[in-house]
N, C-alpha and C positions, 0 to 999 in steps of 0.2 A: 469470649469476644471482648476486645479491648475497648470498643466504642459503645457508648450507652444506647445510641439509636439502633445499633445492631442487636443489642440485647432486647430492646423493645420490640423489634420486628419479630424476633424468634418467639418471644412470649405471646405476641398476638397470633402467630400462626399455630402455636401449640394449644391455645385456648379452644379453638374450634375443632372438635373431633371429626367433623366432616371434611376438613381441609379448607383451602381458599386459594385465591389468585393474588399473587404478589407482583406488582409492577413497580420497578425500581428505576431510578435514574441511571443512565449509563456511567460506568466507572465506579459505582459505589459498592464494590466488592460483593457481587452476587455469588461468586464462587465460595467465598468465605461463609456466607450465610448458609448455603446448601451443605457445605462441609460440617458446619456446626450442628445442623439438624441430623446429619448422618451419624455423627459421634454420639448424639443423644439416643440414637436407636440402639437398643440392646438385643443382640442376637440370642441371648439366653432365654428370651421369651418365646422363642420358636416361631416368630412371625417373620414373614418374607417382605422385603422392601425392594422395589424395582425402580430404576431411574431410566426413563426413556430419553435416549440421546441419539437422534437420527444422524446429525452431521455436526454436532457441537463438540468437535474434537478438542478445540482450545479450552472450552469451558470444562470439559471432562479432565483434561490434564491439570488445570488449575485446582480443581476439587481434590484430585489425588495428591497434588503437591501440599496443599494446606493440611490435609488429613495426616499425611506422612510426617509433616513437620511437628505434629503433636504426638508422634509415636503411637498413633492409633492404627488398627488394621484397615487397609484401604480396600474399597470395593473392587471386585474383579469384574471382568467383562465377559458376558456370555456371547459367543460367536457361533456362526453356523458350522464351524469346524468341529465343535463338540458333538459327540453322538447323543442320541435322544436319551439313553439311560443315564448318561453322565449329567446331562442338563437337569434331569429329574432329581438326581441326588443333590445337586446344588440348590435347587428350589426348596428342598425340604430342610436345608441346613439353617435357614432363617437369617442369613446374612444379606446385606444390601448388594445389589448387582446392577451394573450397567448393561442395558439390553436395547437393541433396536426394535422399532415397532414391527418390522417385518418378521423377525424371529418370534416376538411375543405373540403376535396374532396367530401364527401357525401353531405354537404350543398351546394357546388357549383353545383353539378349535379342535386340536387333537387330544385335549384334556391331559396334557403332561404337567400342567401347573396345578398345585393344590390351592385353588382359589380360596377355600375356606380358611386357610392359614395366612392369607395375604394381608399384611398390615396396611399397606398403602402403595401409591404410585406417585413418583415425582415426574412432572412434565417440565422439561428444561427449555422448551421453545414454545411457550404459550402463544406468542405472536403469530405463529404459522398454523395454528389450529383452525379448522373449519368444520362445518357439520358433516362434510363428506371425507374428512381426513381419516387415516388409519388410526390415529390416536383416539379420535372420538368413537370409532367403532370398538376399540379395545375397552374404553371406559364404560360403554354401554353394556358390553358382555360382563365385565367385572361387577358392575353395580347390580346386574340381574342375578348374579350368583352369590355375591357377598356385599350386601348393602352397607355393612359397617366399615368397609375399607375406605380410608381417606384418600383424597386426591389433592395434591398440592402442586399448583402450576406456577411457573416463574417466567419473568420476562424483564429485560432491561432495555427494551425498545418501545417506549411509549408511543412514538410516532406510528409504528405499525399497528398498534392497538386501536387507533382512531381512523384507520383507513377503511373506507367503505361504510355502508349503512349499518349502524349499531353493531360494530365488530366486537366490542367487548361483551355486550349482552349476549350475542350469539355464541361467543366462545365459552362463556360461563354456562350456558344451557347445554352445550355439547359436552362439557366436562362435569356436569351435575354439581356445580358449585353455587353457593348462595352468598358468599362473602368475598369482597375485593379489598385489598390493602394497597393503598397508594402512598409511595414515599418518594416525592420529588426532591430535587436538590434545594429548592427554596422552602422546604418544610422547616419549621422553626427549630426543632431538635437537631436536624441535620446541619443546617446552616450555622447554628451557634457552636456546635462541636467542631466543625471543620474550620471555622474562622477564629477559634480561640487561640491557636498557635500556628498562624499561617507561615508558609515559607517565604523567604526573601525572593521577590520576583523582579526581574529586569526585562522590560519589554523593549525590544529593538526593532525598529522599522527600517527596512532596507529599501532604497529606491531601485526600481527596475530600470534597466537600460531603455533607451529610446525605442529600440526595435522591439523589445518585449512589450512595452506599452502599446506600440502600434499593432502588434499581433493580437494582444488581448482585446483591444478595441475592435479590430476587424472580426474576431471570432464572435464577440457579443453582437455585433451588427448582423452577422450571418445567422446566428441563432435567433435573433429577433425576427429576421425575415422568414425563417422556417416556421416560427411560431405563428406568424401572421398567415402564412399559407395554410397551416393546419386549422386555424380558426375559421377559415373559409369553408371547411368541410361540414361544420355544424354537427359534428359527431362527438365532441368531447366538451367537458365543462371549461368554459373560457376562464374562470377564476383560477384554475390550476395551471394555465398556460402562461407562466411568467419566466423571465430569465433566471430569477433567483431560485425558483423551484427546479429549474432545469439543471442546476449545479449538483443535485443530489441523485443518487441511484434510485431513490424512491420515486423519482419523476417517471421513470420507465414503467414502474409497477402501476402508478396512477393511470397513465395513458393506456397501457395494455389492459388494465381492468375495465376501463370504460369502452375499449374497442373490441375486446374479446368476443362479446356476443354477436358483433356484426363484422368480425374480421374478414370473413369470407366474402362479404359484399363490398369491401373497400377496394379502391383502385390502387394501382401500383404507386402512384405519387404519394398517397397518404401513408402507405406502408413504408415507403422509402423515407418519408419525413421523420417517422418514428425512429428509424435506424440512424438517420443523419443527426438528430438531436443527441443521441447517445455518443456518436463520434465526436461531435463538437464539445461535449462535456469532457471527453477524454483529452481533447486538445488543450482545453483550459487547464486541466490538471497536470498534463505533461509539460506545459510551458513553464510552470513554476517548480516542477519536480526534477526534470532532467536537464542535461546540458544541451547546448545549442546544436551540436552535431547529431545527437540522438533524436532530438525533436525534428530536425530536418529529415533524418532517415525515416522516421515514422510518417512524415508527410509524403515522402516519395512512395512509401508503401501504400498509402491511401490513394495516391494518384493512379497507381497501377491497378489496385484491386477494386476501386470504386469509381473509375474514371467515367464510365458511361452509364452507371446506375444512379449515382448520387445527385441529389438536387442542390445541395449546398455548394458544390463546386461551380455552379453556374450563377451563384449570387453575385451581386455587384462588388462586394468587398472581399470576396474569396481570394482574388489574385494577390491582395496585400499580405495575406497570411504566408503564401509561398515566397513572395518577393522579400519580405522582411526576414523570414527564416533563412533564406540564402545569404542575405547581407550580414547576418550574424556569424556566418561560417566562412564565406569567401566572397570575392568580387573579381570581375574580369577587367584586366588592364591590357593595354597595348604591349605587345612583345618588345617593340622598339624602346618604350619607356623603361621597362624593366632592364633591358640589356644596357641602355645608356647609364642607368643608375649603378648597375653592377660594375660597368667599365670605370666609372668615376671612383667607385669605392676601391677597386683593385689597383687603380693607378695611383691613388693618394695614399692609401693605407698599406696595400699589399699584404694584408693579413687575413686571407680568406679562411684559413684553418686555425684562427686564433681561438682563445678561450671563449670569447663572446659569441662565436658562431654556433649555430645549432643545425640540426639536420634539415630544418625547413628551408634554410638558404640553399643548401645543396639541391634540395628537391625543386625549388623554384628555378635554380640554374638549369637543371635537367629539363624542366618543362619548357623553358625558353629555347633551349637548343633543339628540342624535338618538335616544337610547335610553332616555329616561325612562319610556316606556310599559312596558317589560319589567321595570323595577325593578332591573336589575343592569347593570354595565358591566365592561369588562375593564381590570384594572390590571396594568401590565407589571412583571414581575420581572426577566427577562433575566439569568439567572445566568451569569456569566462562567466560563470554564474555569479552575480553580485554577492550571494550569500557565502560563497567559498572564502572570500577575504574576511568577512565578518566572523566566520567560524574560527579561522586561524587566530584572529585578534582576541577572541574570547578565550581560547585555549592558552595563548601567551599571557594574557592578563591573569588567568587563574593560576598559572605557574608562578608568576611574580608575586601574587598575593600569598601563596603558600610559602615561598621563600622568606617573605617578610614575617609571616607568622612563626616560621622556624627560628628566625633570629630573635624574635620577641619572646620566645619560649612560652607561647600560649599552649593551652591544653587541647591537643588534637587527637585524643585517644580514640574518639569515635569516628575519626576520618580515615578511611582506608585509601584515600588518594585517587580513586577511580572517578573519571568524568564520564557520565552517560550521555550519549548523543542519540536521540530518538528520531528515526527517519521513517518514512512511509513504508518502504519495501526493502528487500534485500539488495537489490541492484544499487539503490542510492547509498546504502551502507558501504558497499564495496568501493564505490567510486569516491565517496568522501574519505574513506580510509586511505585510498591511493593518493588523494589530494594532499592530505596532511603529512604523509610519509614521503611524498615526492613533490616535484614542482607542478602546480596546477596546469601550467602551459604544456608540460610534458604529457599530462593526462589528456588534455584536449588534442594534442598532436597524435596520440595513439588512437583516439576515437576518429580523428580525421583520416588517418591512414586506413583504418578498417572500413570506413565509409567509402573511400575511393576503391579499395580492393573489392568490396562487395559489388560495386558498379561493374567492374570487369567481369566478375563471375556471373552477374545477372545478364550481361550482354552476351556472354558465351553460351548461356543456357537458352536465350531467346533466339539466337541466330538460326539454328536448324528449323525452327518453327515459323520462320518469317513468311513463307509462302502460304501456309495454312491459315494464317490469321486473316480475319475479315474485319472491315471497318464497321463497328456497331453504331447504332444511332441512339441519340440521347432522348430522354423523356423527362418530365418534371416541368420546370419553369420554361424550358425551351420547347417542350412537347414534341421533340423529335424533328424540329424544323432544321436545326443545324446539326450536322453529324459531328460526333465527338471522336477525335483521333486517339489512338492508343499511344503508348510510350514509344513505339517503334517509329510511327510516322508523325509524331509530334515534333520531330526535328526538321520539319519542312522549311521553316523560316531560317534565314541566314544566321540570325542571332542565336536561335536555339541550337542550330548545328554547330556553330563556333563554340558555344558554351559546352556542348557535349564532347566535342573533340578535345577541348582544353582539359576537361575533367579526365578524359581517357588518357591524355598525355601525362597528366600529373600522376594518375594511378600507375601508368607504365613505368615512370621514373622511380616511383616508390618500390614497385616490384623488382626492378633491376637493382636498386640499392639494397634491397633485402637479400637478393641472390648473391650480390658481391660480398656483402658482409657475412653471409652464411659461409661462403667459400673461404673467406679470410679467417673466420673463427674456426672453421674445420681444420685448417692447416696449423693454426697456432695452438689450439686446444684439442688434441685428439681424444682426450678422455671426456666423457659426458659430464657436464656441470650445469646446474641451474642457478642463475642469478638474475638480477634486474637487467643487465645488459642483454643477456640472451633472450629475455622476454620481449624486449623492444626491437631487437635487430636480428633475431634468428629466423628460423624457418616458419615460425608462427605468422610472420607477416604475409606469407603467401595465401593464407586462409584466414579471413576475419573471425570466423567462429573459433578456429583453433587458437588464434591469437588471444582472444578473450579468455579462453580456457587456460592458456599458458600463463597469462597475467594473473589469473586467480590462483593458480598453483604456486606461482612465485610469491605472491603476497602472503599466502599461507605459510610458505617456508621461511620467509624473511621476518614476518611479524604476525603474531597471533593476537593482536589486540582486540579481536572480535570473536570471542569464544562462542561456540554453537551451544545453545541451550536446548536440550532435547526433552520432550515430555516424558513424564513417568518418574517415579521415585528412584528407580535404579540408576538414573543418570544424573541425579541432582548433585551427588557428591563430586562427580567428575566436572559438572558445570561450575560448581563452587571453586574447585581447584583451578580450572581454566580461567575463570573470571578474575581470580586474585593473582595468579602467577603470570599469565600470558601478557596482560597489558603492560607489565613493567618493561617489556622488550620493544615497546612501540617506538622508542626514540633511537633504536639501534640502527635503523636504515635511513635516518633523516639526512638530508643533504648537508654538506659542510657549510658552516657559516650561519645556519638557521638557528633561531632561538629554540631552546629546549621546551618541549611540551609535556604536560602530565600524561599519565597512562589513560587511554581513551577506550571506551567500549561502545561499539555501535550496535544499536538495537532496532530491529525492524518491527514496527507497530503491527504489521499484518500477522506476525507470528503469534501475538497475543499470549505471551508467556509472563509468569510472575517475576519479572526481572528485578523489580524494586526490592522485593523480599530476599532475593538471592544475592545481589551485588551490594545492596545498601549504600548507594552512592551519596556523596555530599554535594556534588554539583551536577546539575542536569541541564542539558541544552536541548530544547525542543525545536529541532530543525524543521519538521513538518508538523504544525499544530494540529492536535486532534482533541476533541472535546472529552472523549472517554479517558484518554491518557491524562489529561489535566485533572480530572476527578480522581484518578488513581494517585496522582501526586498529593492531592489534598488529603486523601485517606491515609496515605503513607506517613505524611507529616503529623496528622492527628494521632496516629498510633505510636509515633516516636516523637513526642513533644520536646524532648531534651536534645535531639539530634539536630545539628545545624544543616539546613538545606537551602541551597541557592539555585534558583531556576531561571534560565534564560529562554525567552520566547523570541524566535526570529521570524518576522513577518515581512512579506513584500508589501510595501506601502501602497495603498490605493489599488489593491489587486483583488481578484476574485478569491484569493486564498483567505484574506481577511474577511471578505463578505461571506464566504462559505462557513468559516468558523463562527462568526457572530450569528449567522442565520441558523446554524445547527442548535445553538443554545436557545435562541428564540423559538424555534420550532418545537423543541422538547418542552419548553415551558407552556406553550400554547396547547400541546398535546395533553399535558397534565391538567391544565385548566378545563379542557373539554372532558376529560375523564372524571373530574370532580363534579362537573355538572351532570354527566350521565349517571354517576353513582347516586345522586340525590333523586333521580326520577326513574331508576332502573326497575323493571318488572321481572322478577325471577320467580318461577313456580316453587311453591313450598315443597312439593313432593314430585320429583321428576322420574321416579322409578316406575 
């Protein structure tokens, strides 16, 4: 281990022959610690070592990666596909194995495991252990048959270890452990080592648009109203019911843990409030993560699926969420105004099909021609995410700095040129890649076309079932006094009907334009060929799902700046080759006249892969801030003190994104402080066998 505090943790764990519980801060390389302990295990001693990993696939892949990087034999996984006699031969080999609790408990009860030769068991998810869990049952059987076997439990989620009454103490009793090791980020040895050679950090605060601010404010108001409704039930702890705690997934666990014993006695309104708070948290997250069209589409989905069940839809501020979300995408204008503007433009310039024109003008023209009877047409707004422009500026600035360094003949031997952009999920990575290789307005246009086409498909699917649908009645805040209409009969008002017909007219014009372009391209290009033009104007426009699929395939064929990192040592060589060669082609499809950008690799944080050790980037852009990834950056820089590292953090100013990031650090520190106090007064039996 390169870092001294890692070495200290390993020595502390090895001192106690009975094992112990290690609780580490998120992002401080738990996988490397476990990998080092596995390397120290010698199979020549003929002792068996088992690693219980129920669902920690990402942690398992990281452990395998670190062990294989040191040219050591990696642990294999015992699955249910292996026959019983083959599993028995593996157990007697004395090597470490990954195994699920379900397989292990079966082999223990059928006496297929030589428990007498078992050296120890690693518990990789100590935060999910309880007295009634399968892991606790396994440890109880093992300790009754072999009291000398050690148990080492690991967790990098300290918040989960303080949830509930005496959670840590009960976990240690269930695992027959007497010693706990706490290593928070603010521990002196950790903080000194990580802050000795810190990376260069640039904190960029981006202002949200006025509509985004309005949506965020409305969601928080609705969330606060739902929390007040839940407090009236007197069933949950009022201290936990805050808007800040509602930003995290753990809020659902807290509420459900308090309500589970009496869940069958609760009314529909209380149960629905729990579900609504989860939905509102998603809305806050999606507001800063996705584009305006995707956010509006998600809202439409909620309106259809939760229209008569949800309580939050009847809150006072809920209408603002839908209204502002629409204004970010489109607005309704009089057909006469649009027609007069186009008439003046054609009369003065007579350049309808000039270079500056885009497909949106043609689409608006089609909408005006087909929708004069209703009096209104849809005018596109397509508000871009404010972070998109900032991301492009950072990439351009990075390329300019590298050109200056090249002219100054500075030593850049450790710089491989790759810029790593960390996003929350794979969808964000694909969209951002499309934004920097194409015009962002074109990306928004494609999303808008898919949104309209999905409305046509939804309408065609709902039409045959129109007679069978009944008008449900609402409950919750309205208590069923006012009936809630479905999406079919919500068009009763003249404004709603005009808006719906205008959207249908716009969708029809896009579909006709797609068919016309498809026929023209079929006559001119008889041979099949995939390029960017066919992605945006071909058959895929008839089906929004196939359109997205075609766009993804085109992006992969034109630029491979986002290589796929697959778990397992057998794919690491391929990942390294892809990460070093493919990003160099990222500028090949950039529009003419645009500034040259450096090779970019987009990384989804949810994949939880050891991307830093694989790519070794010199510039990292944290597009969606995450506390665990920030810690990984600190550890990576501490392990490579001579490597230059520049990190950009992009936050939405005065947003829940900043509040959630700061609150996650504060909650982890508070969890460790609580654990330190519990450790000083914890009562553990000396002999639990």
